[in-house]
C-alpha positions, 0 to 999 in steps of 0.5 A: 625301239620301245613298244607295248606288247599287244597282248599283255601291254608290257613295254618291250625294247627291241633292236630289229637290226640284229636277229635276236629272239626279241626281233623274231617275236615282234611285236610280242614280248614272248612266245606265250603272248604270240600264241595267245594272240593266234588263239584269239584269231582262231577262236574268232575273237578278232574280226576284219569287218568289210562291206559285202562284195558286189560279186555274187558268191556263185561266180568263180574267180575264173569268170570274173 
């Protein structure tokens, strides 16, 4: 299977059927790109946008 690394955009060919190093890094091409992506999440460069919840924040999960 061919795909592009989401970090560096390099084309990578991976066989996901065998337990290769490439399969462990999927969808990234290297450990470096995987760590760059993790760092971006931790630095809040990526965000998942959602609508505010209808449940007031002072209500615990047990009271729902």
